[in-house]
Phi, psi and omega in degrees: 000159183302136183245342179201178183244035183293157178251150183231160172271132183278343178102321182255351178231140190275009179259165177258141182230152176300144170298136182097012174293128182251116192231157171244145173241106178258119195227158168221013181234104188292324179297317180290322177305305186297327180293312183296308185293321175299315176301318178298314182290318180293323178300322179293319183292319186295331184258014173081018179271171174260135188232138174230146182227124182256109190255137184245327190277330187222165177301145182305319181295340175288338175301319177302320181293314183283337175287321177296323180293335180272011179064030174278127177276115179262146174286178177300145189280072176259145184300319181253031185273193186286338179230130176228132170251125184229150176298126184298314183302314180287337179280317177282325184232066188294338179246018178088003172230153178255121180241111187304314182305318181294314180295320174303319176297325179299314179299314181302314184301318181298320175290318181299318181294317177304311180295317179297332178272358171093016177278139178284344177194170178212159181212155174221158170215137181229135172280119190271009183298339178305332185290345180275356184271010173058039171289146174306136181086353181293342175289353176265011187302314185289331173298317177299309184301324181294315184292336173309322184294337174278318183298317185290351175292318180264332181231081188291074171277124177281125188222140174241124179256124187259126181237120179274114182292345178277344184247323178277139178283169185301319184298318180288330177293317181298317179293324175300320179292332179291337188251004179238119182288344179226150178226151178255121181231122180052040174082009179237144177275128176230153176294139183268111184291346181273347187295135170235149187290162176307316179305318181290315183301310183283349175273352182246358182250000000 
């Protein structure tokens, strides 16, 4: 459960934000994406936090290589260490289906385990391209994203969800904006004017 109201540095933005900030990164420039995400992951590690990355485009072990090329200093590659890179598909759809409640429980467990292990905060970032592979339940992605906003109140995992504008259609991008209270624009976090609360969202679907 949430233990304090501390603010954290995201790494790519010089402002401090509450732990549990839920953001989307909608991008069409791979170099800019890697720059922002590498700083986000590095920011968590530099301040003693626990960090998890859910990768869709490349094998998880290749994440270490590109982060090292970005001069990110990584801890030892331990399964339960400060940094973990995991396959997005296996994380979100462990049995080949996507169940929002199960993934929400995964986020809660990640936070609880981080606290139990003595980490002052934790953060995650996921490449959301797995949802384009037509797995059963993937049509519930935005339902999940909206509910994340309730989970982070009690289990403040700071999260960046990545959406490739070259792969997701315009309608999905608009729905994505409705369920993220913050968005990253040119390396800066801004309040999302399109955001609607979970109560509003589920009242309209």
